[in-house]
N, C-alpha and C positions, 0 to 999 in steps of 0.2 A: 563791650566795654572792652575799652586797654589794657594793655596790659601794663603799662605806663600808669596805674591807678592813682586817684587825688588824695590829696588824705580827708580820713575821713571813712573812703568810696572801700577801701581793701575789704573792710567783710565783706562785703558784696560776692568778692572773688571770690572769699573762702565759702562764704556760704552757698556757689554757683558748686564748687566742685563737688559738696557734699550731694546736693539734688543730682548729679551726674554720677555719684560712685566713684568719684579721682579723689578720695583721703587717703592718697596714698601716703601720707604723712602717720598714719595714725597703726597704732603698735598692736598688736594681738600679744601683747606676754605683757606682766609689768615692767616697767621700768628698771635695769638695773641700777640704774646710779642713785633711783631712788630708795631703793630698796640698798643697797649701801650706806648710804645717808642716813636713813633715818631716822636714829637718835640724834643728828645734828638739827638735824630739819625739827625734830618738838622740842629739841633740849630739856629729854629726860620725862616729860608729861603725859602723863597715862591718857590723858584726854585734849588732847592739842586741835585747836578750831586752826583748820590750815586751806586755804584760800587756793583755787586752782583756774587761774584765768585764761580765758579761750579754752576751756576745756575739751568740749567735744563731746568725744564716747571714749573717756580713756579709761582704760581697767584700771590706772592705777588709782582713780577715786574709790572702787569699791574694794584694792584690796588692802588700803589706808581705814576706810572705813572698820573694814574686820577685823584692824589690831586696837580697833579702841579707840579711834581719832570721829573727828568732827569734820568733815567733807561739805564746804561749799565751792559751786563749781560756777561760772560765769561763761554763756553761749550764746551767740548770735543765731547759732542755727538749731532751731527747736527739730528738726530730723534727726540731728545728732545725739537730743539731748533724749528723746523719746527710744533712738536704736537703745542709748546706754542702760535704758532699765529696761526694755523688752528682750535686751536678746541677754542680759543679765537676770532676766526671773525676778526682780526687787518691782513687787505692790508700791505703789506710789500714788498719791494727789497731786491734782494740778488747778494751783490757785492765781486769779488775776490780782497784778499788783498797777491798780490803772495809775496813781500818781504819776510813775515814770514808764505807764508803758509796758512793763514784764510782765515774765509768766514765772511761778515758782515753781518747778516738780520739788517734791520731797519725800521721801522713800515711812513705813508706818514706823519707823523707829528716832524717826528726825534724827540719822547719824548722818542723810544725804540729802541735801539742798543743792538742785539749782536752777540759777537764776535766769533767763532765755531771754535777750535784749539786747539792748546797743551799750558794751563796755561801758563807754564813758557817762552812762546815765545813775551807775551804780558809787553806792556812797556807804560811807561808814554810818552814817540811820539805819541801812538795812540789818546789817549783820554786826556794828559794833566793831572791835578791832581781832587782829587773826593772829596767832601763835604763831602761826607760820604762810610760809607763800613756797606753792610748788609752779612755775613758771617753764613747763615743759616747748620753749618753742613759740610761748607766746610777745617778749618783745622783737622776737628775727621777725615774727608775724606783719605785724601793722607799719605803716607808712614811715618811711623816717623822721617824716618833718611829725612824726605825732609822739614820736619815740618819747620826748621832755614834757606830755600830755599826763601820757601813759606812765612814766616812773615818778610822778607830781604822786598819780591817784594810789598808785602804789603804798608808796611812804604814809600816806595821809589814814590806810586802810590797817598800818604796823599798830602790832600792842610796843612797848619799850624794850622788851626783850624777845621780838618778834626774828624767826631767822629766814633770810630768802635764799631758795637753792634754783638755783635756774640752768636750765641746759641750753646754750647759743653756739652757734658753727660761726670760725673763719675763713674766711678761704680766698690766695692768692687770684684778686681779678674781679671780684665780687661784684656786677655793677649793681650803683648806689642808687640810681634809678630806673631798671629794671625789676620785676614782679616777684615775690616775695615766695621766698624765705631769705630775710637780705641775711647780708655777713654782716657779721657785730665784731667788728676790732676788739682787743681787751679795754687799750686806750680808751674808746669811745665807754666804755660800759666805766670808767672809773670817773667820767666826765656827767656822766645823767646818775652818778650813785653819791658821787664820794665826798657831800657835801651834809649826808646823810648816815653811809653806814658803813663799817667795815670790810674791804672787801676781800675776798681770799680766790684763787683759780687755785682749780684742782686737776 
């Protein structure tokens, strides 16, 4: 596969890295940006429903569920999702969602639900609206030409008072057409979200 992937094909690249044990972006600790801004993300709610787009096997999901919140992840790599439940010793069930060719992994308390499949097939009909979205590198991991499509989907999943917390990197000289993760300029974020969200940088 060419490193300069086509629109809609970057998930193939990420899945390949999971299969080869090259998921170097996976953190073995809970992300401090999430810990520091938890109150902002859940807006004071005791049981907020938070979306994790392209979640991998992030430890952030278990940590947030342990705080009393409901976590919904979406991930292309079934291997990553299986690893999340196995490595954390979480009992779970797996069911098919044939209408959109997804699988749904969920724990026994129904506090963690992870959908496995094509992220762009995920929709509001599956989980209704979200109180918060924790985007740890998802925006920068997809093809540049898919970004507007990604943001449109994100906005469609937001409740009226949804808080969207994202980590994105900007570096000088970042290739526009190279492999992900893609450098994400602050003005790019403004252009993507300015018509739908109030934007603050930390």
